[in-house]
N, C-alpha and C positions, 0 to 999 in steps of 0.2 A: 942470526935471522934466517940462515939457509934452511934449517929444518922447518920453521914455521911457515915460510913462503912455499915450500914444497907441499906442506900439508894444506895450506890455503888453496893452492892450485887444485888439489884433489877435491876439497870440500865444495868449491864453487862449481865443479862439474856435475854435482848431484842436483837434479831439478826438484828441490824439496819445497815447491810451492804447495799451499795447503790442500789443494784438491788432488794431490798425488801422495803416494806413500813415501816415507823417509827411511824405509827399512834398509835400502842399499847403503845409505850413509851410516846408519847405526852399525851394520855389519862391518863396514870399513873401520869405524872407530873401535869396535870391540876387538877386531883382529889386531889393531895397532896397540891397544892397551893390554890385551892378553899377552902379547909378546913381551911386554914390559912388566909383567907380574902383578898387574892390577886385579883386584877382586871385582867381579862384574855382576850387576843385577839389571836384567832387561825388564821394562815395565810396558806391557802392551796396552793399546787402547781397547775399547770394548769389542771391536770388530777384528782385532789382531791384524790390522792393515798398517798401523803406525806404532811407533814405540819410543819411549824415553829410555834413558840409560843412567844408572848410578854406578860409579866406580870409585875405588879407593886403594891406596897403597900406604904401607906403614903399619904401626901397631894398631891393633883392634881395641882402641880405648876411646873414651870420650875426648872431646876437644878437636883440635885440628882446624884446618882452613878448608872451606867449601867454595869452589868456583862453579858458576852456573851460566849456561848459555842455552838458547833455543836453536833448533836445527832448521826450522822452516824459514822461508823467505816470501816476500810479497810477489805477486805476478808481474810479468813484464809486458803483457798484452796492453794495448792502447798507449804504449810508450814508444818513443822513437829513440833507439840506441845507435850510436856510431861504433860501438864495440860489441862483440858477441857476449851476451849477458851471462852465459854459463861456461865461459872460458876466461881464465885470469889473463889480463893484458896489462903489461907494465909500460908506463910512459914516465920517465924520470922518477919522481918521488911518489907517483900515484899508481895504485893497483886497482884496475877496473874489473867489475863483475858484480852480478846480483848477489847481495849478501855480504860483500866485503866489509861494509860498515855494520850492517844490521843482520846477523851479528857473527858471521863466520870468521871474521878477523879475530875476535876474542876467542872463539872456539879453537882456531888454529894455534893461538898462544897457549891455551889450556893444554892441548896435546903436546906441543913442543916442551912445555914445562914437565909434563908426564915423562917425556923422553929423558929429560935431565934428572928427574927424581929417581929413576929406576935404579941407579947405582949408588944412591945416597942412603945413609942410615938415619932414619927419621925418628924423632922422639915423640911426635904426634902425627896423625894421619893427614895425608893430602886427599881431599874428596872432590870428585867431579860429578856434575849433574847436567844432563842434556835432556831438553824437553822437545815437544812437538806442538804444532798448532797454536803457538803464541800469537801469531799475527791475526788470528780470527777471534781474539778475546781471551787469550790465556786458557783455552779449552784443555790443552794437554796437561798443564800443571794442575788445573783443578781436579783432574782425574788422578794424576800421579801423587798428589798430596796425601791421599788416603793410604798409599803404599809405602810412604817414606819413613814414618816414625820408627818402625822396627829396624831399619837398615841404616838410617841417617845418623842416629844418635844425636848428640848435642855439640855441633861444631862451635869453636870459639867465635867464629864469625863467618859470614858468607859474603862473597862478592859476585853480584850479578853484572856481567860485563857488557851491558848495553852502552851505546856510544855516548859518552859524556865529555869527550876530549880530555879524558883522564882526570877530570875533576871528581870529587867525592860527593855524589848525590845522596842526600840524607832524607829525601822526601819526594813523593809524587802523589797525585790524586788517584783515587779509585774510580771504577766505572761500573755502571749497570746499564745494559742495553735492552730495549723492549720493542715488541711490536704490539700495536693496539688495534683490536678489531672493533669497529663501530657498526652497529646494526640499526637500520631505520625502517622505512616503509616506502616501497616503490609505487609509482603512479604516473599518469600522464602529466607533463609539465604545464599543460593548460589549466590544470587544477592543483598546481603545486602546493598552495597553502593548506590543502586538505590532507597532506601527507607529511610524514616525518622524514626529512632528508638526512641521510647518514652523513653526507658531505657537510651540511650545516652544523650537525652535532660535532663533527670532527673539528671544524673551524672554531666552534665555541670552546671545545676542549683545548685547542692550541692557545686561544685567547686567555683562558684561565691559567695555563701553564706560564705564559708570559707574565701574568700578574704575580704568580708564585715566584718566578725568578726575580722579579723586582723586590719582593719581600725578603727573599734569601740574601740578595745582594746588600740590602739595607740593614737587616737585623740578624743575619746568620753569622756563623763563625767566619773569621777572616785570617788570612796568612799572607802578609805583604811580600813574602819571598817569591810568590807566584805572580806572573804577569796579570792573571785574572785571580784576585786574592780570595775568592769565595767559590762555593760549589755552584755548578752551572747545569742548566737544563737545555737540551738542544733537540729540536725537531728536524730530522733529516729528510724525511720523505712523507708525502701524503698522496695516496692513490684512491680515486673514487670515480664512479660514473662510467657509462659506456657510450652514451650519446646525449645530445643536448635536450631532446624532448622527453626524457625519462627522468623522474626524480630518483636519485640513486638510493638503494637500500643497503649498500655496503661501502665501507671506507676503511682503509688501513693506514696507520701512521707508524713510522719508526722513530723512536725517541731515545735519548740517553741522558744519564746523570753522570757528570764528572765531579766527584765529591772529594772534599778535603778528608784526610784520614780521621780528623776529629768529628766529622759529621756521619751520622748513621743513615745510610742510603735507604734503609727500610722505612725510616720515619718519613723521608721524602716520598717514597712510593706510596705510603699510606695516605699522604695528602693528595696524590694522584687519584687514589681510589675514592676519596671523599668528593673530589671535584666531579668524578664520573657519576657518583650516586646522585649528586644534586642535579646534574644536567639531564639525567634520564627520568628523574622523579615525575615530571609532568606527563610522561608517556608510558604508563605501566603496561606490561605485556607486549610492548611494541619495540621500544628502544633498549639497546644494550651497549655498554662500553667495557670491553674486557682487556686487561693488561696481561701480557705474557713476557716473562723475563727470558731473553735469549742468551745472554752472556754476562759475566760479571768478574771483576777481580778487585781485591782490596787495595786500598791506598797504603802508602809507606810513610812512616814518621818515626825516625830514630833520633833520640836526643843528640844534640851537637857535641855534648860532653861525654858520650858513651865511649868506653874503651875501644870498641870496634872502629869507631870513626877516627880516633886518634891513631890507631895502628895503620889504618888504610891511608890516612894522610901522610904518615911517616914513610910508607912505602911508595906512594905516588908522588909526593912532594907538591901536591896541588891543593887548592882551596875547596871548601864545601860549597854545595849549591843544591837547588831543588829543580826538578825537571818537569816539563809540561806533559810528556808522554807517559803512558803506563808501562809497567814491567811486571815480572813474576816475583819481584822482591817481597811484596806484601804477603804472598803465600808462605814463603820461608819465615818471614817475621812472625806470622801467626803460629808457626810450628815451634816458636820459641828460640829461633836462631837470630842473633843480632846481624842485621842485613843492611848492606849499602849497595849502591849502584855505581860502578866505575868501569869504564872501558874506553877503547880507542875509537876515534872517529867522531863525527858530528851528525846527530839525527837531523838537525835543522838544515844543514848544508848538503848532506849526502844521502841520508836515509830515504828509502822508498822512491828515489828519483831515477830517471834514465841516466845511463852512464854512471851509476853508483860507483864510488871508489873509496879507498882508504889510503892514507899516506903511509909510506914506509917509516917516516919519522914518528907517527903515532903508534905504529906497531912496536917500534923500538922502545918507546916510553913504556908501553905495556909490558914488554919483555923485562925491562928493568924493575918495574913494580912487582911482577910475579917472581922474579929471582929473589927479591927481598922477602917476599912472603914465604918462599921455599926455605930461605935461610932461617926464618923464624921457627920452622918446624924441625930444624936440625938440632 
């Protein structure tokens, strides 16, 4: 554990919240892996302010095991910490710091495994993938996926190390997030019925979305492994109006779909569009409801009897599950890589919270799992 804890201490010191660059962390990881004879491919974002990294060691052939982690963390503003968030602090079995659970703990284990792999003769490659901007909707991986096929090949399986308490997660929902611009007609509130209120249209739109949610919950696909066993529609914000005596001509909503992997989110989006068309029909050339997709990531659904699941269970010694939160696993799955989610820590108990921590015992279990994965490559 000495190597992984030293690495984790260094990783936590990088302030890789999404509004800042992660290049410093990537340079550190590149230097670490280059010294251990890994082949490296840096993948910049469109502005070259952030980057992902692909690395591998061993024979340049198909197969092998891919380990994947994101480098970014959620902000600490508006949270009250009793420990310095960007400095690793140990108290007994607990290691405190932003990202210890989500998910620099697993990233430190990936790099510690790379350190152990450097002197081994591998029959199949060990592959590492590090992304950016996962916490704002898997933005980084959506960009990186277009660059991966020529360099990634076809790994035997991929493990995305999001915190599952080392259980083998075989599914999670996908997500599409939108902002909705509603246009109406302004006027004096004393004559309000003569105008088309954008706020009223927005409220009517929300009402229809609630009816659509009821329909999906009753007649749509279901998966009882999830706490909410159907695809969901959520309205997070509604902003409209500037003062009481003016009929508002603009409104903006933010909404999301959390969909089962079996559901096509575009078909749900098309139903949004139909609702919008019906609502504005009485007000030609005045009213508009426009949807804009801001972020999306696919769901994950790997069969429980897939060889990748059996292998990961053998290495982890834990049961299978499905998780409520989203990950980058769906992107890798769509590239044809059998992908599961399995990593140390608990998203429910520790992720995104003040005084985020991971237990040394969880990291130890992760070390044992990855050691078995490495032996599989020998």
